[in-house]
C-alpha positions as CSV (number, residue, x, y, z in Angstrom):
1,M,7.6,-13.7,17.8
2,C,10.2,-11.6,19.6
3,E,13.0,-14.1,19.0
4,P,14.2,-12.7,15.6
5,C,14.5,-9.2,17.2
6,E,16.3,-10.5,20.2
7,R,18.8,-12.3,18.0
8,L,19.4,-9.1,16.0
9,S,19.9,-7.1,19.2
10,F,22.4,-9.7,20.5
11,A,24.3,-9.7,17.2
12,N,24.5,-5.9,17.1
13,Q,25.8,-5.7,20.7
14,K,28.8,-7.9,20.1
15,P,32.1,-6.1,20.2
16,T,33.0,-7.7,16.8
17,A,29.9,-6.4,15.1
18,T,30.5,-4.6,11.8
19,L,28.3,-2.3,9.8
20,F,28.0,-4.7,7.0
21,G,27.2,-7.6,9.4
22,S,24.5,-5.4,11.1
23,I,22.9,-4.6,7.8
24,E,22.8,-8.2,6.8
25,A,21.4,-9.3,10.2
26,A,18.7,-6.6,9.9
27,E,17.7,-7.9,6.4
28,V,17.5,-11.5,7.7
29,T,15.4,-10.3,10.6
30,K,13.1,-8.4,8.3
31,K,12.6,-11.4,6.1
32,E,11.9,-13.6,9.2
33,L,9.3,-11.1,10.5
34,Q,7.6,-10.9,7.1
35,L,7.2,-14.7,7.1
36,L,5.5,-14.5,10.5
37,R,2.8,-12.2,9.0
38,S,0.9,-14.9,7.3
39,D,-2.5,-16.3,8.1
40,A,-1.0,-19.8,8.7
41,K,1.4,-18.4,11.3
42,F,-1.3,-16.4,13.0
43,E,-3.5,-19.6,13.2
44,E,-0.5,-21.5,14.7
45,L,0.1,-18.7,17.3
46,W,-3.7,-18.5,18.1
47,T,-3.9,-22.3,18.6
48,E,-0.9,-22.3,20.8
49,M,-2.3,-19.5,22.9
50,E,-5.6,-21.4,23.3
51,E,-3.8,-24.5,24.4
52,K,-1.8,-22.5,27.0
53,Q,-5.0,-20.8,28.1
54,C,-6.6,-24.2,28.9
55,N,-3.4,-25.5,30.6
56,F,-3.1,-22.5,32.9
57,E,-6.9,-22.0,33.3
58,L,-6.8,-18.4,32.1
59,R,-9.8,-16.3,30.9
60,P,-10.1,-16.1,27.1
61,P,-8.9,-13.0,25.3
62,A,-11.5,-10.2,25.1
63,K,-11.9,-6.7,23.8
64,P,-10.7,-4.1,26.3
65,W,-13.4,-2.2,28.3
66,K,-14.5,1.0,26.8
67,R,-13.2,3.7,29.2
68,Q,-14.5,7.2,29.7
69,A,-12.2,10.2,29.3
70,P,-11.1,11.9,32.5
71,R,-13.5,14.7,33.5
72,R,-10.7,17.3,33.2
73,L,-10.5,16.5,29.4
74,E,-14.2,16.6,28.8
75,Q,-15.6,19.5,26.7
76,S,-18.2,21.5,28.7
77,A,-19.6,25.0,28.9
78,C,-17.5,25.9,31.9
79,A,-14.3,24.4,30.6
80,S,-11.5,26.9,30.2
81,Q,-10.9,28.1,26.6
82,N,-7.7,27.3,24.8
83,Y,-5.1,30.1,25.1
84,T,-4.7,32.2,22.0
85,F,-1.4,34.1,21.4
86,D,-1.7,37.8,20.7
87,T,1.5,38.1,18.7
88,A,2.2,36.4,15.5
């Protein structure tokens, strides 16, 4: 998935890169990335991921744990009030 962006970066870092060439490379990269945003490509990527998961004996993807906000950010009766400026 990152390959088109890597190629664009490499092309733009060449000493012989021109503005027109960079714009063309960016347009080609944009089109490549848009082609990757299809259901078929996602299914292909997901299937590949599942195969590698089995090969490397990894846990399946899961939703991240729900985390609690730090106590210092919690709203409470004894929490300090926001500072209000006296001048406009």
